[in-house]
Wavefront OBJ file of the C-alpha trace (Angstrom):
o trace
v 13.458 -2.073 15.685
v 11.112 -0.110 17.327
v 12.499 3.585 17.030
v 11.724 5.546 13.826
v 14.859 5.585 11.118
v 16.843 8.276 9.330
v 19.118 7.612 5.994
v 22.394 7.794 8.277
v 20.764 5.012 10.455
v 19.651 2.919 7.827
v 23.290 2.734 6.015
v 24.745 2.263 9.226
v 22.243 -1.118 10.090
v 21.836 -2.358 6.718
v 24.708 -1.556 4.854
v 26.027 -4.873 4.021
v 24.203 -8.126 2.803
v 24.825 -10.140 6.234
v 23.213 -7.378 8.325
v 20.340 -7.327 5.551
v 19.857 -11.084 5.954
v 20.037 -11.275 9.459
v 17.341 -8.389 10.046
v 15.572 -10.815 7.787
v 15.897 -14.324 9.334
v 15.199 -12.267 12.900
v 11.850 -11.313 11.510
v 10.991 -14.780 9.879
v 12.270 -17.080 12.583
v 12.316 -14.915 16.167
v 12.341 -18.284 17.965
v 15.277 -19.706 16.230
v 15.511 -20.653 12.017
v 12.873 -23.673 11.578
v 12.239 -25.434 8.718
v 9.564 -24.178 6.714
v 8.767 -27.909 5.262
v 9.007 -29.792 8.387
v 9.134 -27.236 11.056
v 12.247 -28.507 12.231
v 14.232 -26.667 14.665
v 18.093 -28.237 14.067
v 19.427 -26.791 10.903
v 22.731 -25.888 9.820
v 24.346 -22.615 7.852
v 26.014 -23.218 4.242
v 27.615 -20.108 4.313
v 28.542 -20.308 0.744
v 25.329 -20.020 -0.924
v 23.491 -18.235 2.322
v 21.354 -20.840 2.981
v 20.418 -23.191 5.603
v 19.676 -27.369 5.308
v 17.173 -29.040 7.880
v 18.711 -32.163 10.048
v 15.649 -33.789 9.779
v 14.487 -33.402 6.556
v 17.478 -32.457 4.584
v 15.287 -29.477 2.611
v 17.707 -26.346 2.163
v 16.177 -23.150 2.457
v 17.109 -19.339 2.922
v 15.411 -16.566 4.726
v 14.204 -15.078 1.452
v 12.810 -18.252 0.074
v 8.966 -18.136 -0.379
v 8.727 -14.142 -0.018
v 8.732 -11.052 -2.463
v 12.301 -11.205 -2.377
v 12.939 -14.775 -3.775
v 15.292 -15.395 -6.663
v 15.819 -11.631 -6.761
v 19.640 -10.973 -7.777
v 19.253 -7.105 -6.236
v 21.651 -7.144 -3.307
v 19.528 -6.901 0.078
v 21.099 -3.409 0.898
v 19.596 -2.053 -2.233
v 16.072 -3.733 -1.288
v 16.497 -2.031 2.163
v 17.154 1.212 0.538
v 14.389 1.085 -2.066
v 11.780 0.140 0.896
v 12.753 3.314 2.911
v 12.714 5.854 0.045
v 8.996 4.575 -0.874
v 8.270 4.617 2.569
v 9.648 8.036 2.838
v 8.221 9.945 -0.325
v 5.005 11.055 0.931
v 3.969 11.911 -2.979
v 6.040 8.485 -4.175
v 8.575 8.181 -6.283
v 8.893 7.028 -9.930
v 10.709 3.956 -11.294
v 13.008 6.220 -13.382
v 13.873 8.295 -10.474
v 14.839 4.949 -8.103
v 16.594 3.669 -11.417
v 18.833 6.891 -10.820
v 19.138 6.704 -7.416
v 19.919 2.767 -7.168
v 21.962 2.694 -10.513
v 20.024 -0.272 -11.803
v 18.155 -0.596 -14.899
v 14.777 0.972 -15.323
v 12.946 -2.634 -15.763
v 15.040 -3.499 -12.441
v 13.594 -0.546 -10.511
v 10.110 -1.092 -11.923
v 9.992 -4.495 -10.940
v 11.561 -3.898 -7.740
v 8.621 -1.053 -7.251
v 5.727 -3.144 -7.849
v 6.774 -5.826 -5.672
v 7.393 -3.367 -2.656
v 3.648 -2.467 -3.670
v 2.501 -6.090 -3.778
v 3.465 -5.880 -0.050
v 1.472 -2.882 0.498
v -1.788 -4.240 -1.147
v -1.117 -7.332 1.169
v -1.108 -5.573 4.195
v -4.205 -3.072 3.311
v -6.078 -6.182 2.478
v -5.679 -7.709 5.817
v -6.240 -4.715 7.849
v -8.912 -4.077 10.386
v -11.841 -2.202 8.476
v -12.186 1.592 8.981
v -13.937 2.856 12.033
v -15.012 6.293 14.099
v -15.604 8.694 11.901
v -14.890 8.120 8.294
v -15.285 10.431 5.137
v -16.594 8.754 1.533
v -15.782 10.619 -1.327
v -14.791 10.072 -5.037
v -12.679 11.451 -8.022
v -11.565 10.260 -11.692
v -7.875 9.334 -12.421
v -7.157 10.521 -15.915
v -5.472 13.543 -17.732
v -6.789 15.975 -20.298
v -7.226 15.710 -23.518
v -3.813 17.433 -26.119
v -4.160 18.414 -29.375
v -2.856 15.310 -31.178
v -4.170 12.900 -28.442
v -7.342 11.694 -27.511
v -8.997 11.583 -24.175
v -7.367 9.202 -22.139
v -9.795 6.238 -20.137
v -10.987 8.217 -16.844
v -11.107 5.575 -14.127
v -13.271 6.218 -11.199
v -11.841 6.089 -7.630
v -13.751 6.023 -4.293
v -12.058 7.185 -0.987
v -12.618 6.460 2.496
v -11.015 7.650 5.298
v -11.263 7.890 9.188
v -10.865 11.213 10.536
v -7.442 11.699 11.652
v -6.785 8.007 10.815
v -6.373 5.636 8.248
v -6.771 5.518 4.260
v -8.663 3.108 1.850
v -8.716 4.243 -2.209
v -9.908 1.832 -4.782
v -10.767 1.517 -8.101
v -14.365 0.898 -8.744
v -16.152 0.572 -12.690
v -18.685 3.152 -12.057
v -20.330 5.459 -9.202
v -23.829 3.379 -8.622
v -25.311 2.619 -6.049
v -24.196 -1.359 -6.497
v -20.349 -0.232 -6.921
v -20.290 1.910 -4.005
v -21.979 -0.485 -1.542
v -19.242 -2.819 -2.539
v -16.376 -0.620 -1.842
v -17.993 0.409 1.578
v -18.751 -2.994 2.893
v -15.378 -4.115 2.037
v -13.804 -1.378 3.722
v -15.852 0.009 6.604
v -17.073 -1.475 9.663
v -20.642 -2.272 10.605
v -19.655 -0.095 14.560
v -18.740 3.165 13.208
v -19.577 6.453 14.562
v -20.244 8.040 11.973
v -20.387 8.171 7.653
v -20.050 11.345 5.877
v -20.580 12.015 1.879
v -21.258 14.318 -0.813
v -24.954 15.028 -1.998
v -24.883 12.176 -4.629
v -27.715 10.222 -4.843
v -25.692 7.110 -5.164
v -24.552 7.274 -2.017
v -27.728 7.922 -0.289
v -28.903 4.496 -1.620
v -25.799 2.927 -1.089
v -24.895 3.716 3.052
v -28.390 5.520 4.001
v -30.019 2.427 4.721
v -26.871 0.308 6.405
v -26.332 2.832 8.789
v -29.315 5.039 9.013
v -28.585 7.758 11.510
v -24.857 7.216 11.439
v -24.941 8.788 8.002
v -24.707 12.447 7.211
v -24.673 13.708 4.073
v -22.743 17.529 3.035
v -24.513 19.835 0.566
v -21.400 21.206 -1.300
v -23.646 23.827 -3.295
v -24.665 25.471 0.131
v -21.717 24.657 2.331
v -18.356 22.726 2.663
v -18.636 22.626 6.315
v -21.861 22.584 8.880
v -21.832 21.684 12.336
v -24.105 19.020 13.809
v -25.032 19.349 17.557
v -24.287 15.417 18.019
v -21.783 14.801 15.580
v -19.667 18.256 15.116
v -18.135 19.295 11.933
v -19.408 17.627 8.839
v -17.452 17.708 5.841
v -15.275 15.647 3.391
v -12.251 17.904 3.596
v -10.145 15.151 4.801
v -10.377 13.056 2.037
v -10.509 15.708 0.062
v -6.932 16.595 0.548
v -5.993 12.442 0.284
v -6.908 13.101 -3.141
v -5.349 16.079 -3.644
v -2.114 14.543 -2.377
v -2.406 11.371 -4.850
v -2.665 13.721 -7.683
v 0.320 15.406 -7.210
v 1.472 12.022 -6.610
v 0.457 11.140 -10.166
v 1.143 14.440 -11.665
v 4.499 14.911 -9.562
v 6.324 11.837 -8.896
v 4.953 8.939 -11.392
v 3.557 11.206 -14.042
v 2.016 8.355 -15.515
v -0.016 5.545 -14.204
v -1.297 2.733 -16.403
v -4.980 1.735 -15.834
v -4.039 -1.798 -15.405
v -1.753 -1.200 -12.363
v -3.800 1.725 -10.608
v -4.859 -0.292 -8.082
v -1.203 -0.992 -6.781
v -0.485 2.634 -6.467
v -3.795 3.245 -5.236
v -2.609 0.606 -1.995
v 0.776 2.254 -1.773
v -0.624 5.820 -1.133
v -3.023 4.291 1.382
v -0.584 2.488 3.086
v 1.933 5.551 3.969
v -1.021 7.783 4.550
v -2.298 5.417 7.333
v 1.038 4.424 8.397
v 2.479 7.958 8.354
v 3.012 8.276 12.151
v 4.345 4.758 13.198
v 7.978 5.044 14.113
v 8.125 1.350 12.765
v 6.815 2.038 9.389
v 10.233 0.894 7.370
v 10.800 -2.679 9.937
v 7.101 -3.153 9.509
v 7.040 -2.741 5.524
v 9.967 -5.729 5.435
v 8.198 -7.958 7.430
v 5.042 -7.371 5.167
v 7.658 -8.331 2.147
v 9.135 -11.230 3.951
v 5.232 -12.692 4.443
v 4.150 -11.775 0.916
v 4.326 -14.299 -1.432
v 6.265 -13.727 -4.667
v 5.314 -11.964 -7.868
v 6.678 -12.923 -10.793
v 7.504 -10.117 -13.555
v 5.337 -12.129 -16.338
v 2.090 -11.361 -14.203
v 2.957 -7.743 -13.655
v 3.390 -7.591 -17.643
v 0.379 -10.365 -18.656
v -2.513 -8.752 -20.215
v -4.497 -8.914 -16.962
v -3.257 -8.747 -13.520
v -2.611 -11.389 -11.768
l 1 2 3 4 5 6 7 8 9 10 11 12 13 14 15 16 17 18 19 20 21 22 23 24 25 26 27 28 29 30 31 32 33 34 35 36 37 38 39 40 41 42 43 44 45 46 47 48 49 50 51 52 53 54 55 56 57 58 59 60 61 62 63 64 65 66 67 68 69 70 71 72 73 74 75 76 77 78 79 80 81 82 83 84 85 86 87 88 89 90 91 92 93 94 95 96 97 98 99 100 101 102 103 104 105 106 107 108 109 110 111 112 113 114 115 116 117 118 119 120 121 122 123 124 125 126 127 128 129 130 131 132 133 134 135 136 137 138 139 140 141 142 143 144 145 146 147 148 149 150 151 152 153 154 155 156 157 158 159 160 161 162 163 164 165 166 167 168 169 170 171 172 173 174 175 176 177 178 179 180 181 182 183 184 185 186 187 188 189 190 191 192 193 194 195 196 197 198 199 200 201 202 203 204 205 206 207 208 209 210 211 212 213 214 215 216 217 218 219 220 221 222 223 224 225 226 227 228 229 230 231 232 233 234 235 236 237 238 239 240 241 242 243 244 245 246 247 248 249 250 251 252 253 254 255 256 257 258 259 260 261 262 263 264 265 266 267 268 269 270 271 272 273 274 275 276 277 278 279 280 281 282 283 284 285 286 287 288 289 290 291 292 293 294 295 296 297 298 299 300 301 302 303 304 305 306
């Protein structure tokens, strides 16, 4: 599927279990169904159970085995619809809203959202480092205190975005030189054109020695945009706009994001932002789900994220 997809086309192409499974099979095995155990090509279908059996080792498997879809009792067409909704919702969608749209329980919708985010996290983690002109800034996530509510925990988030390109958001323990250097090393490549930050001293210590003449600062007390003879406009407006989109998503769509799962929401936002111009976003996400190991409800609800 090379073209973008709208809702009527989605229903037409993936409105049944059979159509969804056929699409998954084509994604997983473009050269024909293959046994995941012995790599044998001679397999037979077990139609009643929607499975395959390998003629060589007698291993039985399905198109969903070993993927995020594994052991799900939710119809595949609802999975596909949920993926479409998350991909097309610029500011995200809450589990409560997905519950209403799909006609499932809140627990099912919540679990479904996080399994899709798991694939988005995997896609972000395996992507190439940021390049070109990269803006770096930080913000914090956390609401204001109410009359009967103590001040909630505030979490530091560092954002890095290519000019007109990809976005990365990462939770950091603090805004120290060490934390900022680790975040930058993880997401930014060595062969960049320019890195731009604000005047925070830790950025100078974290990025200045590494990138030297390719590092510029903008002092917001003086101006928000300045011109450079070599590099053109120096500003951090792009990453600040991304932060604004993130916070509108938290306030208007998700309403509340726990510290425990915050990184998953950040990766969802980063993934959707980075692929915003990709006409194959839906099929790319399904393919990523098919290549991502299953995450259990127990792991998601454990005291510490697995």
